[in-house]
C-alpha positions in Angstrom: -43.9 5.7 25.6 -43.5 2.8 28.0 -43.2 0.4 25.2 -40.9 2.4 23.4 -38.6 2.8 26.1 -39.1 -0.8 26.8 -37.9 -2.0 23.3 -34.7 0.2 23.5 -33.7 -1.1 27.0 -34.4 -4.6 25.9 -32.3 -4.3 22.8 -29.6 -2.9 24.7 -29.6 -5.4 27.6 -29.7 -8.3 24.8 -26.8 -6.8 23.0 -24.5 -6.5 26.0 -25.3 -9.8 27.0 -24.5 -11.4 23.8 -21.1 -9.7 23.2 -19.6 -9.2 26.9 -20.5 -12.5 28.7 -18.4 -14.7 26.2 -15.5 -12.1 26.0 -15.3 -12.1 29.8 -15.4 -15.7 30.2 -12.9 -16.4 27.4 -10.6 -13.6 28.7 -10.6 -15.0 32.1 -9.8 -18.7 31.1 -6.9 -17.3 28.7 -5.5 -15.3 31.5 -5.3 -18.3 33.6 -3.6 -20.5 31.1 -1.7 -18.3 28.7 1.6 -17.7 31.0 1.9 -21.5 31.8 1.5 -22.4 27.8 3.9 -19.5 26.8 6.5 -20.7 29.5 6.1 -24.3 28.4 6.4 -23.6 24.6 9.7 -21.4 25.3 11.3 -24.1 27.4 10.6 -26.9 25.1 11.9 -24.8 22.0 14.9 -24.1 23.9 15.6 -27.6 25.2 15.4 -28.7 21.4 17.7 -25.8 20.3 20.4 -26.7 23.3 20.4 -30.4 22.2 21.1 -29.2 18.4 23.9 -26.9 19.5 25.3 -29.8 21.7 25.4 -32.0 18.8 27.1 -29.4 16.6 29.8 -28.8 19.1 30.3 -32.5 19.7 30.8 -32.9 15.8 33.2 -30.0 16.0 35.3 -31.8 19.0 35.2 -35.0 17.1 36.6 -33.4 13.9 39.3 -31.6 15.7 40.4 -35.0 17.4 40.5 -36.5 13.9 42.8 -33.7 12.7 45.1 -33.9 15.9 45.4 -37.7 15.7 45.9 -37.9 11.9 49.1 -35.8 12.3 50.1 -37.6 15.5 49.9 -41.1 13.8 51.8 -39.8 10.8 55.0 -41.8 11.6 56.8 -40.3 8.7 56.1 -36.5 10.1 56.9 -37.6 13.4 60.3 -38.8 12.4 61.0 -35.6 10.4 60.3 -33.5 13.4 63.5 -34.9 15.1 65.8 -34.2 12.1 64.8 -30.6 11.8 67.9 -29.4 13.0 70.0 -31.8 10.7 73.4 -30.6 10.1 73.4 -30.8 6.3 71.5 -27.6 5.3 70.0 -29.0 2.1 68.6 -32.1 4.0 67.4 -29.7 6.7 65.6 -27.5 4.1 63.9 -30.8 2.6 62.7 -32.0 5.9 61.3 -28.3 6.5 59.7 -28.7 3.3 58.1 -32.0 3.8 56.7 -30.9 7.3 55.3 -27.6 6.0 53.7 -29.3 2.9 52.1 -31.8 5.3 50.6 -29.4 7.5 49.6 -27.2 4.6 47.6 -30.3 3.3 46.0 -30.9 6.6 45.1 -27.4 7.1 43.1 -26.8 3.8 41.2 -30.0 4.2 40.0 -28.5 7.4 40.2 -24.8 6.3 36.4 -24.3 6.8 36.6 -24.8 10.5 40.0 -23.5 11.1 41.9 -20.3 10.3 45.3 -21.3 11.6 47.4 -24.6 12.3 50.3 -24.7 14.5 52.6 -27.6 15.4 55.1 -27.1 18.3 58.2 -29.4 18.7 59.4 -29.3 22.2 62.9 -30.5 22.1 64.1 -27.7 20.0 61.4 -25.3 21.0 60.2 -24.5 17.4 56.9 -24.1 16.0 55.4 -24.3 12.4 52.3 -22.4 11.5 50.2 -22.6 8.6 47.5 -20.3 7.7 45.9 -18.5 4.8 48.6 -16.2 4.5 51.4 -19.1 4.3 53.6 -21.1 6.7 56.1 -19.9 9.2 58.8 -21.3 11.3 59.6 -19.7 14.7 60.8 -20.3 18.2 58.6 -20.5 21.0 58.3 -20.9 24.5 55.4 -22.5 26.5 56.3 -22.0 30.0 53.4 -19.4 30.2 50.4 -19.0 28.2 47.7 -21.4 27.0 50.5 -24.0 25.7 51.7 -24.2 29.4 49.2 -26.8 30.2 50.7 -29.4 28.4 53.8 -29.1 30.7 51.7 -30.5 33.7 49.7 -33.3 32.2 49.0 -34.9 29.0 45.7 -33.6 27.5 43.7 -34.8 24.6 41.9 -31.4 23.7 41.3 -28.3 25.6 40.0 -24.8 24.5 41.6 -21.5 25.4 40.5 -17.7 24.6 43.3 -15.7 23.0 42.9 -12.2 21.2 42.9 -13.6 17.8 40.1 -15.9 18.8 39.1 -19.4 20.4 42.0 -21.9 20.1 42.0 -25.9 20.5 45.1 -27.3 21.9 46.3 -31.1 21.9 49.3 -32.4 23.4 51.8 -35.2 22.0 53.3 -37.4 24.5 55.6 -40.4 24.2 53.5 -43.6 24.9 56.0 -45.3 27.0 56.9 -42.4 29.6 54.2 -39.9 28.6 57.2 -37.1 28.1 56.1 -34.3 26.1 57.1 -34.3 22.5 55.2 -31.4 21.4 51.8 -30.0 20.8 49.1 -28.9 18.2 46.8 -26.0 18.2 44.0 -24.9 15.8 42.3 -21.3 15.7 38.7 -22.1 15.3 36.8 -20.1 12.6 34.5 -17.4 14.0 31.8 -18.6 12.0 31.5 -21.7 14.0 30.7 -19.9 17.1 28.4 -17.7 15.5 26.7 -20.7 14.0 26.2 -22.0 17.8 25.0 -18.4 18.7 22.2 -18.5 15.8 21.1 -21.9 16.7 20.4 -20.8 20.4 19.3 -17.2 20.1 15.8 -17.4 19.5 14.7 -14.4 21.7 16.3 -11.1 21.2 17.2 -10.5 24.7 18.4 -13.9 25.7 22.2 -14.6 26.3 24.4 -17.5 25.4 27.6 -18.4 27.1 30.3 -20.7 26.2 33.1 -21.7 28.7 35.9 -24.2 28.5 36.7 -26.8 31.0 38.3 -24.6 33.6 35.3 -22.2 33.6 36.6 -19.3 31.7 34.2 -17.7 29.2 34.7 -17.9 25.6 34.2 -15.4 22.7 31.5 -17.5 21.4 29.3 -15.9 24.0 26.3 -13.8 22.9 25.2 -10.6 24.8 28.6 -10.6 26.9 27.5 -7.2 28.2 25.0 -8.8 30.5 27.5 -8.8 33.6 24.7 -9.7 36.1 24.2 -13.1 34.1 27.9 -13.8 34.1 27.9 -13.3 37.9 25.0 -15.7 38.2 27.0 -18.5 36.2 29.5 -19.0 38.9 26.7 -20.1 41.5 25.2 -22.5 38.9 25.6 -26.3 39.2 26.0 -27.9 35.8 25.5 -31.6 35.7 28.2 -33.7 34.4 25.8 -35.1 31.8 22.5 -34.3 30.2 20.7 -31.1 29.7 19.7 -28.9 33.0 17.3 -26.4 33.4 17.1 -24.0 36.4 15.0 -21.0 37.3 16.1 -18.0 39.4 14.5 -14.9 40.4 15.3 -13.1 36.9 16.4 -15.9 34.6 15.8 -19.3 33.0 19.1 -21.0 32.4 19.6 -23.9 30.3 23.0 -25.8 30.8 24.8 -28.6 29.3 28.3 -29.9 29.2 29.6 -30.9 25.7 31.9 -33.9 25.2 32.2 -34.6 29.2 32.9 -31.2 30.0 35.4 -30.0 27.4 32.9 -27.1 26.6 30.0 -25.8 28.7 27.0 -24.4 27.2 24.6 -22.0 29.0 21.7 -20.0 28.0 19.8 -17.6 29.9 16.2 -16.0 29.2 15.0 -13.1 31.3 11.8 -14.1 32.9 10.7 -10.8 31.7 10.8 -12.1 28.4 8.2 -15.0 29.1 6.2 -12.6 31.1 6.3 -9.9 28.3 5.1 -13.0 25.6 2.4 -13.9 28.0 1.3 -10.5 29.0 1.0 -9.3 25.5 -1.6 -12.3 25.1 -3.4 -11.3 28.5 -3.2 -7.6 27.5 -4.7 -8.3 24.0 -7.5 -10.6 25.6 -8.2 -7.8 28.2 -8.0 -4.9 25.6 -10.3 -6.8 23.0 -12.7 -7.6 25.8 -12.9 -4.0 26.8 -13.1 -3.1 23.4 -16.2 -5.2 22.7 -17.8 -4.4 26.0 -17.7 -0.9 25.4 -18.5 -1.2 21.6 -21.7 -3.2 22.7 -22.9 -0.6 25.0 -22.1 2.4 22.8 -23.5 0.4 19.9 -26.8 -0.5 21.8 -27.2 3.0 22.9 -26.7 4.5 19.3 -28.8 1.7 17.6 -31.8 2.1 19.7 -31.6 5.9 19.4 -31.0 5.6 15.7 -34.1 3.6 15.2 -36.5 5.3 17.6 -35.6 8.8 18.1 -35.5 9.7 14.2 -38.9 7.9 13.7 -40.4 9.8 16.6 -39.0 13.2 15.1 -40.2 12.4 11.7 -43.6 11.3 12.7 -44.4 14.3 14.5 -43.2 16.5 11.7 -45.3 14.9 9.3 -48.2 14.8 11.3 -48.2 18.7 11.8 -49.5 18.9 8.3 -53.3 19.4 8.2 -54.6 17.5 5.1 -57.9 15.9 5.6 -58.4 14.5 2.0 -55.6 11.7 2.0 -56.9 8.1 3.1 -54.7 6.9 6.0 -53.2 3.5 6.2 -54.4 1.4 9.3 -51.9 1.4 12.2 -52.2 -1.5 14.4 -48.8 -1.1 16.2 -48.1 1.3 19.0 -44.2 1.1 19.3 -41.7 2.8 17.0 -43.0 0.7 14.1 -46.4 2.3 14.6 -45.0 5.7 14.3 -43.1 4.9 11.2 -46.7 3.9 9.6 -48.1 7.2 10.7 -45.1 9.0 9.3 -45.4 7.1 6.2 -49.0 8.2 5.7 -48.1 11.8 6.1 -45.2 11.5 3.7 -47.0 9.9 0.8 -49.8 12.8 1.0 -47.0 15.3 1.0 -45.3 13.7 -2.1 -48.6 13.6 -3.8 -49.4 17.1 -3.0 -46.1 18.3 -4.5 -46.5 16.4 -7.7 -50.0 17.7 -8.2 -49.8 21.2 -7.0 -46.0 22.3 -7.0 -44.8 20.6 -10.2 -47.9 21.0 -12.3 -47.9 24.5 -11.4 -44.3 25.2 -12.5 -45.0 23.3 -15.8 -48.1 25.7 -16.3 -46.0 28.8 -15.6 -43.3 27.5 -18.1 -45.7 26.8 -20.7 -47.3 30.3 -20.4 -44.0 31.9 -20.6 -42.9 29.9 -23.6 -46.5 31.0 -25.4 -45.9 34.4 -24.5 -42.4 34.5 -26.1 -43.7 32.7 -29.3 -46.5 35.2 -29.6 -44.2 38.3 -29.3 -42.6 37.8 -33.0 -44.3 35.7 -35.7 -41.2 33.5 -37.0 -42.8 32.9 -40.4 -43.2 36.7 -40.9 -39.7 37.3 -39.8 -38.5 34.8 -42.3 -40.7 36.4 -45.0 -38.9 39.7 -44.2 -35.7 38.5 -44.7 -36.5 36.7 -48.1 -38.0 40.1 -49.1 -34.5 42.1 -48.0 -32.7 39.4 -49.9 -34.9 40.1 -53.1 -34.3 43.7 -52.7 -30.6 43.0 -52.4 -30.5 41.2 -55.7 -32.6 44.0 -57.4 -30.0 46.5 -56.2 -27.2 44.2 -57.5 -25.9 43.6 -53.7 -25.4 39.7 -53.8 -23.2 40.2 -50.5 -26.6 41.3 -48.7 -28.7 38.6 -50.2 -26.1 35.8 -48.9 -26.3 37.1 -45.5 -30.0 37.2 -45.3 -30.4 33.7 -46.9 -27.8 32.5 -44.1 -29.8 34.2 -41.4 -33.0 32.9 -43.0 -31.5 29.4 -42.6 -30.7 29.8 -39.1 -34.1 31.0 -38.2 -35.7 28.0 -40.0 -33.3 25.7 -38.2 -34.2 27.5 -34.7 -37.9 27.4 -34.8 -38.0 23.9 -36.7 -40.1 21.3 -34.6 -39.6 17.6 -34.5 -37.2 15.0 -32.9 -34.5 16.5 -30.4 -31.9 14.2 -32.1 -30.9 15.7 -35.8 -28.2 14.2 -38.2 -24.6 15.5 -37.8 -25.2 17.0 -41.5 -27.7 19.2 -40.4 -26.0 20.4 -37.2 -22.8 21.0 -39.2 -24.8 22.9 -41.7 -26.3 25.1 -39.0 -22.8 25.5 -37.3 -21.3 26.8 -40.7 -24.3 29.4 -41.3 -23.1 31.0 -38.1 -19.4 30.7 -38.7 -20.5 32.6 -42.3 -22.3 35.5 -40.2 -19.1 35.7 -37.9 -16.5 35.6 -40.9 -18.9 38.6 -42.5 -18.6 40.6 -39.0 -14.9 40.0 -38.7 -13.8 40.2 -42.4 -10.1 39.3 -42.9 -9.6 38.9 -39.4 -11.0 35.2 -38.4 -9.7 32.0 -40.0 -12.2 29.0 -39.3 -11.4 25.3 -40.3 -14.0 22.7 -40.3 -13.2 19.2 -40.8 -15.6 16.5 -40.6 -15.4 12.8 -41.7 -18.2 11.8 -44.1 -18.7 8.9 -42.4 -20.4 10.4 -39.2 -22.5 12.9 -41.2 -25.4 10.3 -41.1 -25.2 9.7 -37.5 -27.4 11.7 -35.0 -26.7 13.9 -32.0 -28.7 16.5 -29.9 -30.0 19.6 -31.5 -28.1 22.9 -30.9 -24.8 21.2 -29.6 -22.2 22.5 -32.2 -23.2 26.1 -32.7 -23.2 26.9 -29.0 -19.7 25.7 -28.6 -18.3 27.7 -31.6 -20.3 30.8 -30.2 -18.5 30.4 -26.9 -15.3 30.4 -28.8 -15.9 33.6 -30.5 -17.6 35.6 -27.3 -15.3 34.4 -24.7 -12.1 33.3 -26.4 -11.4 35.5 -29.6 -13.3 39.0 -29.1 -11.1 40.0 -26.3 -7.9 38.9 -28.2 -6.4 41.6 -30.4 -4.9 40.6 -34.1 -5.8 37.5 -36.1 -8.0 34.9 -34.9 -8.2 31.0 -35.5 -11.0 28.5 -34.8 -10.6 25.0 -35.7 -13.6 22.5 -35.6 -12.8 18.7 -35.9 -15.5 16.0 -36.1 -13.9 12.2 -36.5 -14.9 8.7 -35.7 -12.4 7.1 -33.0 -13.2 3.4 -32.4 -16.9 3.3 -31.6 -17.1 6.9 -30.4 -17.3 10.2 -32.3 -15.1 13.0 -31.1 -15.9 16.6 -31.6 -12.9 19.2 -30.9 -13.6 23.0 -30.9 -10.2 24.9 -30.5 -9.6 28.3 -30.6 -6.4 30.6 -29.9 -8.2 33.1 -28.0 -7.1 34.5 -24.4 -7.7 31.2 -22.6 -8.5 31.3 -18.9 -6.9 30.8 -15.6 -6.4 27.5 -13.9 -8.7 28.3 -11.0 -11.5 29.3 -13.6 -10.9 26.2 -15.3 -11.2 24.1 -12.5 -14.4 25.8 -11.3 -16.0 25.1 -14.8 -15.0 21.5 -14.6 -16.6 21.2 -11.2 -19.8 22.8 -12.1 -19.9 20.6 -15.2 -19.5 17.4 -12.7 -22.0 18.7 -10.3 -24.5 19.5 -13.0 -24.5 23.4 -11.9 -26.4 25.3 -14.5 -25.0 28.7 -13.9 -22.3 27.9 -16.6 -22.6 30.0 -19.6 -21.2 29.5 -23.2 -21.4 33.2 -23.7 -21.8 36.5 -21.8 -25.1 37.9 -21.2 -26.1 40.7 -23.2 -26.0 44.1 -21.3 -29.9 44.7 -22.1 -30.3 41.4 -20.6 -33.1 40.4 -23.0 -31.0 37.0 -24.2 -29.5 34.4 -22.1 -27.3 32.0 -24.0 -27.2 28.1 -23.7 -25.2 27.2 -20.8 -22.3 24.5 -21.1 -24.1 22.3 -18.5 -27.1 22.5 -20.4 -25.4 21.1 -23.5 -23.5 18.4 -21.1 -26.8 17.6 -19.5 -28.8 17.1 -22.9 -25.9 14.8 -23.9 -26.0 12.6 -20.9 -30.0 12.5 -21.0 -29.5 10.9 -24.5 -26.5 8.9 -24.1 -25.8 8.4 -20.3 -22.2 8.5 -19.1 -21.1 7.5 -22.4 -20.9 11.2 -23.5 -19.8 14.3 -22.0 -17.7 17.5 -22.1 -14.0 17.8 -21.5 -12.3 21.4 -21.3 -8.7 22.2 -21.6 -7.4 26.0 -21.5 -4.1 27.9 -20.8 -4.3 31.6 -20.1 -2.9 33.5 -23.1 -2.8 30.2 -25.5 -6.6 29.5 -26.2 -9.1 26.8 -25.0 -10.2 23.3 -26.2 -13.5 21.8 -25.9 -14.0 18.2 -26.6 -17.0 16.2 -26.6 -17.4 12.3 -27.0 -20.6 11.0 -28.3 -21.5 7.2 -29.1 -22.2 6.0 -32.5 -25.9 5.0 -32.8 -26.4 1.5 -34.5 -29.0 1.3 -37.5 -31.7 -0.1 -34.7 -31.2 2.9 -32.7 -31.2 5.8 -35.7 -34.4 4.2 -36.8 -36.1 4.6 -33.3 -35.0 8.1 -33.1 
């Protein structure tokens, strides 16, 4: 007992050590390093994204500057602006058309970036606007609103938030005295700001803020509802150049001024995001480690018990049998393996006893029953009696009785004939037709039977007593309970490398529940399925469906079997699939 417990204990300790120590060590190291590596990875990735967004916005500002200066250095356009109020109406219309065409050309060449383009002339307070709808000329005052900044100082480019979107403005001033001549503005396409947001929004709960050179938030901001982040922006110190990274109690901030501060880009990532990313790995490591530790302990116990306890129980059960004559094997081990050897010796002796005593006894009983049954009636005497009755029928000029007795004689000879269990299809079909003849005589004028058999299959072979029991089942179960005319169809044909046998009746059929029960019993090999009802006297039991199914599978394996289809009130169809035996197999059987 000590050795058994010792083996179980050693096995348990060894498995726990092999599984828990590496997991605990790796989990501890991962816990210490994961958060730092996750933080480093997120910071590096966001620095790259900030530089990418900065480059994108710089290119946008350069393109807008080119657009503004393209208009401003167009001397012909600038001269036309001074003549917009020319007294001659035809000249005035011509000038306005030229200005509109020029602005339209500039607008459509930049339409992927801008949605609206406006030229303001300060002298006559007039503005010309071009967009996808058309072009418009209107009066405009700039003392208030986003244009008013041009009145105080010349401005190259600045951005303002309006209801319709973000606008970029540019003042046009006389070179000599910097007097305001007018200004230009464009409404930047929303897709431009969405692109910036898509570049920076690598984390779902991050916030992206875009502000102008006056610190006003622009609509390019992502997650603008984060009011606590917006309030923190006021306390941040953004360097004039380069990218800055700052960490607060709640957020990581990435900040950068674009094009000398014309725009300021800020991205805020909650610290909980990084903690959550790290915690996921740490938690996974702890959970994995705990699972492996628990699994190792449980498996160690189960494994040791699974090996030792069943062996001990089995060995003790086997050793209770008092059989002295069996030669026991030599057992050298004293642990569970030794018990298994003792149990093996006992099991072998019990198997030998079952084979020699139980099985042989059953065979003797079956043999005696068969001999007793055969001794009850002399088959030859019965056959001779049938021939005598047939001869007497001919003498009395009753040929119908002669044909019936002749058919019964053939049925009897086929039933008592000895030989191989496999017979040609022609013999089995003949035996089935004899049975059908008897039934047709019983139910004259009521039953119509159709038999179709392809000649090519007649020479092949199948187990004896396969067809007639199926036809008997159709009469006994399907037709005799039905009133009126009956119909049975038997078809045997070759399909590919198989022979298909179909027996179909138009009898009462069966319920789906009963059909499913029969199918289940066929699959499980239950021998309780009967092809026909037992006679009330109990003197004869018919051959069961499972008997037919089992004999076919015994000869041909899974290549053959019975399939049943039935519907209540419509009839039943029984299908049998058998293989075609080649010449070598036919010769062998």
